[in-house]
DRENMARLO-23379 format. One record per residue: x, y, z of N, C-alpha, C in turn. Coordinates in steps of 0.02 Angstrom, whole numbers, plus 50000, padded with zeros to 5 digits. Atoms other than C-alpha are relative to their C-alpha. Example, Ala and Ser with C-alpha at 12.3 -4.5 7.8 and 13.67 -1.06 7.14 Angstrom:
500454994150000506154977550390500455006050000;499584994149997506844994750357499615005550037;
//
This chain:
500305006749998544275601856046499854998250073;500185001849931543315599356212500014992550009;499935007249993543845582156270499464997150046;500525002649956542415581056395499384997849961;500575002050040541185578756252500024992549986;500055007050017540565561256215499924999449924;499995000650073540905555756037499724993249979;500295006250026540065542555929500184999349927;499855001250071540455534455762499844992849984;500055006850026540125519155655500714997749988;499305002350003541725508955670500134995049944;499915004850055541415496555529499975003649933;499974996650064541725500755345499315001149970;500644998950035540325508055236499804993949959;500255005750039539215495255151499574995550043;500455004749966538115480655198500404994150026;499665005749970538725467055316499564996750052;500385003549949538125454555443499985003750065;499954996449937538705465155589500275007049988;499754993150001538945483855610500145002250071;499794998149932539845491655759499995007650006;499974993049982539575508655838500385000750065;499594998949940540725516055970499815006750031;500104993949960540435528856107500605000750046;499464998849953541825536856209499915006850032;500064993749965541715550156343499614999250065;500315000249933540945554756510499284997449999;500705002050003539155551556452499884993649960;500085005950042539495535656354499524994950031;500435005049968538655524156481499285002450002;500684997449995537145535456508499665000049932;500295000050067536875537356321499854992949977;500115007050020537075518656290499404997050036;500575002749962535835514456428499345003149978;500604996850026534595527156359499794996849934;500155003350063534715518956189499674993250012;500255006749986534385501856266499394999950046;500514999849948533185507656401500104994250050;499815005449956534125495456510500715001350025;499324999449975535715493956613500504996549954;499445003350034537385490056532500564999350052;499535001249946538605482056653500704998849974;499315000950023540505482456640500214992650004;499725006749998541415466356599499544994549976;500485005050024539885457756525499835001349927;500264999550068539315454156348499254999050006;500715000249985537455458256353499585001149937;500484999050054536035456356229499535005650019;500444994449986535025472356216499605001949937;500394997150055533655480356111500135007549998;499844993050009533905497656039499375003749975;500634996650012532485510456035500115007249977;499984993050018532135527255954499655004250053;500274995449950531435542556044499274998350016;500705001649989529645536556023499894993050029;500055006649972530035519456095499934994549948;500035005150053530005510655926500664996249998;499405004250003531215496155909500385001449935;499574998850059532665500555792500374993649980;499625006050013533665484455808500154996650066;499755003149938534385472455935500684997049986;499335002550009536135466055965500374999550066;499565000949942537585465956088500285006750022;499684994149971538235479456206500584997950044;499425000949956539935480356291500185006750030;499824993849965540425493256421500714999250029;499324999949975542265497256458500085006250045;499964994549953542455507756614500705003050001;499354996549998543835520956616500384998050063;499584998950059545305519356617500134993749959;499875006550032545165501356556499634999549933;500305000050066544685505256377500535002449950;499524997950052545545509156212500165007450006;499894992849997545325527956231500195002550069;499874997849931545585528356420499405003250032;500624997149975543815535156441499474994550006;500575004650003542145526656474499824998849927;500165001850070541745517356312499444994949999;500535004950013540215508156250500044998049927;500005002550069540245497156096499354996449988;500655002850018538625492456010500094996049936;499975004350059538575477755891499294998549976;500675000850028537025478455782500054996449933;499985002750068536535471755612500325005149954;499564995750039537625478755474499695003449941;500314996250054536355487255362500155007450008;499824992949993536865505255324499435004350027;500564995949975535115512155357499924999050075;500065001549928535015503355526500555003650039;499444996949965536735509755577499925007650001;500114992850002536315527455521499475002150050;500534998349951534715527355626500264999550071;499725000749933535665520955778500485005750016;499534994449989537025534255757499625006550010;500414994049992535695547755737499705000250070;500305000349933534885541855899500525001450053;499474998549952536545542255992500145007550004;499884992850001536785560255938499425003850032;500574996949966535015564655993500064999550075;499935001149927535465557756165500595003850030;499474995749972536965569456182500704998949973;499345001050029538425562356084500085004549939;499884996650063539235571255938500414995349955;499635004150047539985563755781500755000750010;499274999849990541815559155803500345002249935;499574998350056543125566655690500424993949980;499545005550018544285555055591500574999350051;499445001449954545505546955713499905002550070;500074996849934544745555155867500034994950057;499945005049947544625538955967500744998650014;499285001249991546485535655937500345006250030;499714993849973546885553955973499885000450075;500144999949928546025552556142500414994850037;499565005149969546985536556178500705002850010;499344996949994548585546256145500005005350055;500034994649951548065561356249499914997350071;500115003049934547555549856392500554995250020;499425004049981549225540856392499934992549989;500085007150014548585524156326500484997749945;499545001450054549725525156173500465006049992;499604994350022551195535656119499855001149926;500194998050067551165543955949500204994849948;499815005150048552125530355857499524994150002;500485005549995550925517155923499335001949969;500634997750030549415527655873500054999849924;499915000150073550115529755697500024992949974;499955007050021550455511055690499314996949991;500685002650009548575507955708499775001349929;500194998450068548235517055545500424996149950;499565003750046549735508655463499794992649997;500215007049999549105491455517499364999249959;500635000350038547375494955445500135000649925;499894998450070548095501555281500584996049970;499415003650024549555489355264499854996449934;500105002850067549765483655084500344993349989;499675006550008550745467655117500064996850069;499905003449936551065454655251500595002850038;499414997149968552775462055284499835006550034;500214993649971552005479155314499564998950060;500455001549944550675471655426500394997850061;499605002449943551965462655534500415005750030;499614994349974553035478355547499565004850039;500464995449965551515488855597499824997350069;500195002749935551035476955737500585000450049;499424999249955552815477755805500035007250026;500014993149978552685496755810499445001150051;500564999449954550985495355894500164997050068;499795003149937551755483956025500555004050035;499524995649967553045497656060500734998849982;499315001450018554605490955972500395006349981;499684993850022555015507655890500075004850060;499994995449943554565517756046500554998250050;499505002349951555695507156157500705002149979;499334998150023557205510656047500105007550005;499944992749993556845529356043500105002050072;499944998449929556625529956232500704998150026;499335002149978558255520356257500525005149978;499534995050025559195532956149499925006550038;500124993949962558375547556239500324999550070;499705000949934558945540356406500765000949997;499274999250008560745539356342500175007449995;499864992850010560665557656288499895003850065;500144996649936559885563256454500574999050049;499455001449954561245554656554500635003749980;499424996450023562595562556447499925007550012;500144992949985561775579656463500115001450074;499934999049928561715577656651500735000450020;499285000049984563575573656657500325006649979;499694993850026564045588656548499765006050039;500274994249963562895600756640500275000150072;499695000349934563595594656806500715002749997;499324997550009565345598256738500005007649997;500034992750005564795616056700499935003250069;500094997449932564305618256883500655000150038;499355000249967566105614256932500545003149957;499534996950047566905625256801500585003550034;499474996449965567935634356934500504995250033;499555004849970568715618256997500614998849956;499395001350038570465613256946499924994149952;500105005950042569835596856873499525001849943;500424998750058569125598756696499644993649981;500395006150013567745585856685499904998849925;500115000850072567555589156497500594997049964;499435003550030569275581756468499934992550006;500125007149989568565564956519499894996449934;500085003650065568795552956370499354996149997;500635003749999567195544256426499465003849962;500494996050037566215558756348500024998249926;499925001750071566925554856177499694993149985;500275006850010566465536456196499245000250001;500724999849993564705540556252499685003749941;500254996750060564465552656107500014995349941;499955004950054565065539155988499444994750006;500535004949989563825526856067499335002849978;500634996750020562395539256043499955000449924;500004999450073562905542155863499884993349967;500085006650029563025523555826499284997450010;500695002049985561365520055910499515003649953;500434996050043560565534055810500054997749927;499925002450069561295527855645499644993349989;500355006450006560625510355678499245001049998;500714998649997558915517255722499765003349935;500174996750062558915528255567499964994949942;500025005150052559315513255456499364995950005;500625003849990557875503455533499395004149981;500584995750017556695518355515499935000849925;500034999550073557155520155331499684993749971;500305006250023556725501855307499254999950015;500714999749981555095504355401499615004849956;500334995350044554685519455295499864996849932;500095003450064554935508855139499414995250004;500565004549991553725495855208499345003750002;500624996149993552455509455247499815003449935;500144996350061552605519655088500054995749938;499875004150058553175505954971500665002049967;499374998850034554785504354873499855003049931;500114996750064554845516354725500544997849951;499545002750051555635508354570499845003249933;500104997050066555865517554405500364995849947;499715003550058556155508754239500215005349950;499734994850044557275519354128500394996849942;499615002550057558185517653962499815003749937;500154997250065558195522553780499324997449976;500635002750027556575520553679500084992849977;500025007050020556115502353648500534995650034;499515004049963557335495953780499674994250037;500365005549967555975484553851499705001950067;500264997849936555345495153995499274998050010;500725001749994553485492553961499904992550005;500065007349995553735473853936500174997750071;499825001749931554585473054106499455001950048;500564997949958553175482954186499444994949996;500555004850009551895470854113500174993450035;499805006349968552895455854175499925000550077;500044999249927553015462654353499285000950024;500694998849981551195468354356499574993749991;500385006150012550575451654288499445000949950;500504998950052549475459454154500255005649953;499784995150050549585471154003499845007150025;500104993349972549735487454100500215005549952;499744995150047550695496353961499974997349929;500005001850071550595496453772500714998449978;499345002050026552055487253691499954999549924;499985000350073552435490453507500735000649977;499334999150028553945491053392500155007349988;499914992850013553675509853374500345003250060;499634996849946554955519553477499615005950027;500314994249969554285532153601499264999250014;500715001249987552595523853635499805003050068;500154997449933552655528553820500205007450003;499874992849998552495547453836499975002750072;500064997849931551985549354018500254994450046;499795005049952552485540154177499404995550017;500515004849980551445524254202500194997050068;499865002349932551305518754383499574994050017;500355005949978550835501654450500214998350071;499865002149931550705496554633499934992450004;499995007249997551195478454656500344997750064;499665002849942551875466854790500514994949975;499475004650018553555458054766500304997150064;499745003449940554055445254898499755003250064;500304997049941552875453455021500165007350011;499824992949994553575470954991499575004149952;500374995850046552415484454921500485003949956;499554996850048553235491454764499595004349952;500304995750051552745506254655500475000249941;499585000350059553425503254481499815005649952;500114994450045553625518454368500314998449932;499765001050069553765515254181500065006949968;499884993250024554555531054111500095000349924;499914999050072554685538353937500724998549980;499335001450025556165533153830500425006449999;499564994149992557645544753860500395001149935;499644998150060558255553253703499875007449987;500124993150020558375570453624499415000149952;500604999750041556725575553546499775007249992;500294993450012555925590853469499255000050010;500725000549988554165584253500499845002550070;500134997149933553445594853643499694995150049;500315005049956552395580353710500524995250026;499485004649980553875568453711500505003450047;499544996349957555005581853787499735000550071;500304999649934553775584053930500024993250035;499965006749971553725565153956500694998450024;499315001249980555625564353963500175004150063;499894995849941555655578754088499704996650062;500335003449944554425569354199500374993650019;499625006049986555475553654182500595001650046;499434998049958557005562454256499765002050070;500274998049935555945569954396499804993950041;500205006149965555235552854440500604996050023;499405003749981556945544554440500355003250059;499674996549945557615557854558499684998450067;500365001549938556305552554687499954992650014;500085007249994556505533754667500524996950046;499535003849958557305521354787500474995849956;499615004350045557905510354643499865002249928;500074998750071558225514354459500264993949961;499805005550043558265499854336500105002849930;499854997350067559145505454178500054994149952;500025005650047558735493854033500395001649936;499614999650062559905490953886499774994449954;500225005050050559285482053730500594995549982;499455004750013560385466453715500164999549925;499895000650072560145466053526500405005849972;499624994150023560945483253512500635001050041;499424999149957562175482253656500015006850033;499934993649964562755496453766500265005349952;499824994750048562785511853654500305006050037;499754993849968563665528553686499445004050033;500564996449970561935535953718499814996950067;500135003349936561635522753853500515002250052;499474998349953563315526353935499945007250024;500084992949981562985545053934499465000850053;500554999749951561335542554027500214996850066;499765003449938562115530254151500465004550039;499544995349966563475542954189499615005650033;500404994749971562145556154219499634997650062;500375002649943561175544954337500464999350061;499495000549948562715540654440499754998750069;500345001349936561675533354580500184993150025;499835006549970562145519454700499424995149994;500585004350005560365512754683499864997849928;500095001650071560585510554494500154992649987;499905006950022560375493054424499994999949924;499975000550073560945490254243499774993149979;500315006350020559905476854159499994999649924;500025001250072560145469753984499364996149984;500645003150016558405466053917500044996149934;500075003850063557835454553775500604995349990;499425004450006559235442253813499874993949957;500175005650045558295429153711500155001549928;499884998050070558685439053553500735000149981;499294999450016560575440753567500414998650062;499555000849942562065436053678500145006750031;499924993749963562385449053811500745001450012;499324997649986564015458853818499975004650060;500044996049938564165464953998500675003150016;499344996949992565885472453971499945006550039;499984994049957566265485754103499415000550048;500574999949954564635481554194499884992950024;500035007049978564975464754275499444998750050;500535000949951563655467954409499315000349968;500644999550034562295469754278499674993149994;500385006250010560945456754243499764999649928;500315001150065560285449154083499334996750012;500675002649989558415446054076499624999249934;500475000550056557055440653957499304999450030;500695000349976555245444553994499604994849960;500335005250040554795431853858500114993150030;499845006649972555685416753935500015000050076;499954999649928555795423054114500704999550027;499305000749978557685420954119500225006450036;499724994449962558495431954251499505003950041;500514995949966556845438554319500004999050075;499995001349928556965430054488500585003750033;499424996449973558695437354515499875007650002;500164992850001558075454754465499535001850057;500474998749945556615453754587500364999850067;499615000549939557835448254722500415006350012;499604994049993558935463254687499575006150019;500454994449984557455475154695499804999850073;500295000549933556775468554859500504997650053;499545003549956558325460354934500125003250067;499814996849937558835472955064499415000550048;500594999249957557075476155127499734993350023;500285006549981556475458055124500464996350048;499535003249954558075451755208499935003050069;500074996549935557845464755344499384997650037;500635001849968556065459155375499994992750022;500005007149983556525440655391500154998850074;499805001349931557245442855566499485002350051;500554998049956555575448955635500185005950045;499804994149961556385465155694499755006549969;500204993850034555715477655566499395003050035;500584996549974554525490755633499795005249949;500264995250047553425503055541500235007050019;499804993149989554035520955521499735004349943;500264995350049553485536455427500545005149982;499524995050023554345550455335500175004950057;499864995249947554155562055485500484997150053;499545003249953555055549355596500725000449974;499334999750031556525548555475500275007150003;499784993049998556595567555465500225002050070;499824998449931556625569155655500664996750019;499375003549985558015556155668500595003449965;499464996550035559045565355537500195006550036;499854993849963558875581655634500364998550066;499665002049939559365572655794500724998149986;499335002050020560865565355703500455006149989;499624993950011561425582655648500205003350066;499854997149934561325588755829500554996250036;499475004149970562375574155892500675001349967;499384998750037563655577255756500305006850018;499754993449979563775595555806500304999650069;499725000849933564035590455987500684996549998;499355003450007565435578655933500535004749972;499524995250028566245592355829500225005050054;499844995349946566155604355977500484996850050;499575003449951566935591456093500714999449973;499345001050030568365588455971500375006549985;499684993650017568705606955942500045004850059;500004994649950568175619456076499884997550072;500185002649934567615608356222499505004650036;500504995549970566205620956250499424995950028;500535003949968565065612456376499315002849986;500654996850013563675625256347499724998049932;500235001750067563605621856160499834992649994;500145007150002563705603056184499334998450033;500625001249965562285603256310499405002449958;500554997450041561225613856193499864995349940;500105004650056561515602056046499674993550023;500305006149973561085587056154499275001150018;500694998349985559515595856213499585000049936;500355000050064559035598556030499874993049975;500095007050022559325580155988499444996650040;500525002949958558235575156135499315002449979;500654997250021556845586856077499764996849935;500205003150064556855579655900499764992850011;500215006949987556745561955967499324999850036;500644999749965555315566756083499425001649953;500524998750049554365573055931499734993449971;500205006450030554325555055867499464996750042;500485003449956553415547956018499445004550023;500534995449981552385563656047500075003050068;499904996949935553115568756214500115007549993;499964992850015553475585456133499735000949929;500304999050066552325590355990499525005950004;500484994550000551025603255940499344997749971;500685002050020549165602955903499934999549924;500055000350073549415606355717500244993349974;499745006550021550475590655699499514994550018;500485005149980549225580355798499405000049954;500584999650044547795586755691500154997049932;499805002650066548745582455532500054992450001;499905007349995549175564855592499334996450006;500615003849985547475559655660499455001249948;500504998850052546475567455516500034994849945;499935005150052547145553555404499724993250022;500275006349975546375539955514499284998949976;500705001650014544715531055483499565003350053;500504998049950543165538055566499814993950039;500155005749958542785526855713500614996650027;499385003049974544615523255749500425005450034;
//
């Protein structure tokens, strides 16, 4: 990817609008922009200009802005052209820019150049895409905090702690022949504990941010006719699933993306769990278990009119998950016996009883976290890197408590530092960059 090339793209979404924006970035951005206008474009000014084709025919007129490097989004010379938003007009203008020496930008290439030119770190660049694609207000607020550097600052702070501890341990190795054993210093244990605690806190926040970015996955489970589809319809706000008195109506997993208290939620309505010889139903039940295994929350529904049956208890024992919520449905039909499950809820999708409490339990942890304006956006790769860094710190702590091997401790700390640097992009590879930026919009 030659970075000296000048790139161009339409930055506004496809379709017809009042205004359409084209962007140029690179060494020839100003020259190409001035050739299009057949006029000067001055930095720091908003200027009205006419845009011409190769034969001198007027294509359109509008506004030009020139951002001189390094004072631009990408860190390069940039020209922004604001024309009328007709797709044909924008296509003709983009074609003319390419005739003048620009090439079409790849998805995310403007943001990629901003990263490569040190205008953003990788978490901030990813936050741009997350902000654009945010599915709720909570996600949008978290993304802007990441874009402002909230996540990066915490990662850098932790990296500094690890570097300082590495320096102390490696200095101790240089004095290995001295009578004083620096690795006996109890301060090392405290500093390792501090790193571990800091990392655990950051991991918890990143998991919350990942949930805001990806959405909370909630599976509705239970025996046939336990009220799963009725609950899905209530949460979705419309008849998303067929509800009948016939057991086993739902054969496949039905998925609905909704927003609860500002949190994006993916609700999975699964097939009724029971033993069946029907091959279609058996496949649906298999998919139900697979979906539940990947869910953040499992809501297990028990029909209040039938009570908790041995079949229900057998499934609950199999689930055995801390994220399991036992819910007695159809509470309007019969009194609820919550014996042995005092933490369970009783709900009725017909009267609405208990529904507000259920929604609070689904979203509570995430929504409460977001209320303090501290949540930042994170992705799966960030969580994975933090987990690997945590494993390295734990190995260093184990080594300190057993062998006091300074070499092994230093190596584990170096590994933790490397994993953290992957998050901000200080240590990464081109394949990862290509994968990340290919998911961005063209023109961003």
